[in-house]
C-alpha positions in Angstrom: 109.9 -44.0 20.3 111.4 -46.5 17.7 114.1 -45.9 15.5 113.5 -47.4 11.7 115.9 -47.8 8.6 113.5 -47.0 5.8 115.3 -48.1 2.2 113.9 -45.8 -0.7 114.5 -46.8 -4.2 114.5 -43.5 -6.3 112.9 -43.1 -10.2 113.6 -40.9 -12.9 110.7 -40.6 -15.8 108.3 -43.9 -14.5 112.0 -46.0 -14.3 113.2 -47.0 -11.3 117.0 -47.4 -10.6 117.0 -51.1 -8.9 120.6 -50.8 -7.8 120.2 -47.2 -6.4 118.7 -47.2 -2.9 118.7 -44.4 -0.2 118.5 -45.2 3.7 117.5 -43.2 6.2 116.8 -43.6 10.3 113.5 -42.1 10.9 112.0 -42.2 14.5 108.6 -43.1 15.0 106.1 -44.6 17.7 105.3 -47.4 15.4 104.6 -48.8 11.9 101.7 -46.8 11.1 102.8 -43.9 12.3 105.9 -44.5 10.5 103.6 -44.6 7.3 101.5 -41.2 8.3 105.0 -39.9 8.6 106.3 -40.6 4.9 103.2 -39.9 3.7 103.3 -36.7 4.9 107.0 -36.2 4.2 107.6 -34.4 7.7 110.2 -35.8 9.9 112.6 -33.9 12.5 113.3 -30.4 11.3 115.1 -29.0 9.8 115.0 -31.3 7.2 112.0 -33.3 5.6 112.0 -36.6 4.3 112.8 -35.3 0.5 115.0 -33.1 1.7 117.3 -35.8 3.4 117.3 -37.9 0.2 118.0 -35.2 -1.7 120.9 -34.3 0.6 122.2 -38.2 0.7 122.1 -38.5 -3.5 123.9 -35.3 -3.6 126.8 -36.9 -0.9 126.5 -40.5 -2.4 125.3 -41.2 -5.5 126.7 -38.0 -7.3 123.8 -35.9 -8.1 121.9 -38.6 -9.9 118.8 -37.2 -11.6 115.6 -38.6 -10.0 111.9 -37.0 -10.2 110.5 -39.4 -7.4 111.4 -42.1 -4.6 109.2 -45.1 -2.5 110.1 -46.6 0.6 110.9 -50.3 -0.7 112.0 -51.9 2.8 111.5 -50.6 6.3 113.9 -52.2 9.2 113.7 -51.8 13.0 116.9 -51.0 14.9 117.0 -53.8 18.1 118.9 -53.2 21.1 121.5 -55.3 19.8 122.2 -53.2 17.3 121.2 -55.5 14.4 117.9 -54.1 11.7 115.0 -56.3 11.7 112.6 -56.7 8.7 109.3 -55.8 9.3 108.1 -54.8 5.8 109.3 -55.1 2.4 107.5 -54.1 -1.0 106.8 -57.3 -2.5 106.9 -55.7 -6.2 110.3 -54.6 -6.0 112.9 -56.6 -6.7 116.5 -56.0 -5.2 119.4 -56.7 -7.3 120.8 -59.7 -5.6 117.3 -61.4 -5.3 116.5 -64.5 -8.0 113.4 -64.5 -10.1 112.7 -68.0 -9.9 
């Protein structure tokens, strides 16, 4: 199994908080399997992906109010402990990216 870092953007009432993302490590056989895990919201018990995001928001973002989340970037952990980006949502702009 491979270990992927999935960054999610949070949103509330149709507006996304571009500056607030949550990253989770998720294990899957490949990217196709990872997408299936994300769509079904089933990760390794005891917590679902939704519950893990909720836990991270409580711990690190002071209980930020949100009603939706979406993956915006997927990276794969490599043997040298670096992370190589495998997918990015091209419609999402990170704060440090230029719009030019």
